[in-house]
C-alpha positions as CSV (number, residue, x, y, z in Angstrom):
1,X,-4.4,-10.3,-4.0
2,X,-1.8,-7.7,-1.9
3,X,-1.8,-4.1,-2.4
4,X,0.7,-1.4,-1.4
5,X,-0.8,2.1,-0.1
6,X,1.9,4.6,0.0
7,X,1.6,8.1,1.0
8,X,2.8,10.4,3.6
9,X,-0.6,11.3,5.5
10,X,-1.0,8.5,8.0
11,X,-5.1,9.6,7.9
12,X,-5.1,9.0,3.8
13,X,-3.5,5.8,4.0
14,X,-5.8,4.7,6.6
15,X,-8.6,5.8,4.7
16,X,-7.2,4.1,1.0
17,X,-6.6,1.4,3.4
18,X,-10.1,0.8,5.0
19,X,-12.1,1.6,1.7
20,X,-9.7,-1.6,0.3
21,X,-10.3,-3.9,2.9
22,X,-14.4,-2.8,2.3
23,X,-13.6,-3.6,-0.8
24,X,-12.2,-7.4,0.0
25,X,-9.2,-6.5,-0.2
26,X,-7.0,-7.8,3.6
27,X,-3.7,-7.5,2.6
28,X,-3.0,-4.1,2.8
29,X,0.8,-2.7,2.7
30,X,1.0,0.8,4.0
31,X,4.4,3.0,3.2
32,X,4.8,6.1,4.7
33,X,6.5,7.6,1.9
34,X,8.3,6.5,-1.1
35,X,11.3,5.6,-0.2
36,X,9.2,2.9,2.4
37,X,6.7,2.1,-0.1
38,X,10.0,1.0,-2.9
39,X,11.4,-1.1,0.2
40,X,8.4,-2.8,1.1
41,X,7.9,-3.7,-2.4
42,X,11.2,-4.7,-3.0
43,X,10.5,-7.0,0.1
44,X,7.6,-8.5,-1.6
45,X,9.2,-9.0,-5.0
46,X,10.3,-12.7,-4.1
47,X,7.1,-13.8,-2.2
48,X,3.9,-12.9,-4.2
49,X,3.4,-10.1,-6.4
50,X,1.5,-6.9,-5.1
51,X,-1.2,-6.4,-7.3
52,X,-1.5,-2.4,-7.3
53,X,0.7,0.2,-6.2
54,X,-0.9,3.0,-5.0
55,X,0.3,6.7,-3.9
56,X,-1.2,10.1,-3.4
57,X,-0.2,13.3,-5.1
58,X,-0.5,16.3,-3.4
C-alpha cells in the first residue's frame, strides 16, 4: 500500500515516514506542503491508489 505524508516540517515528515516504515509500509511518498502533496496525489491516481493521505496540522 502506498502512503502520502504531507507536512511543511521536514522533521515531522521524516518522523512519520520512519514510523510507517517500522510498521511495514515501505512505499511512502512525501509532500512538503499542500500544493506538492496534491500534485503527488494527482500524479499517482492512474498508477496505484494511495492507502492513506496524512497531513499534520499545527
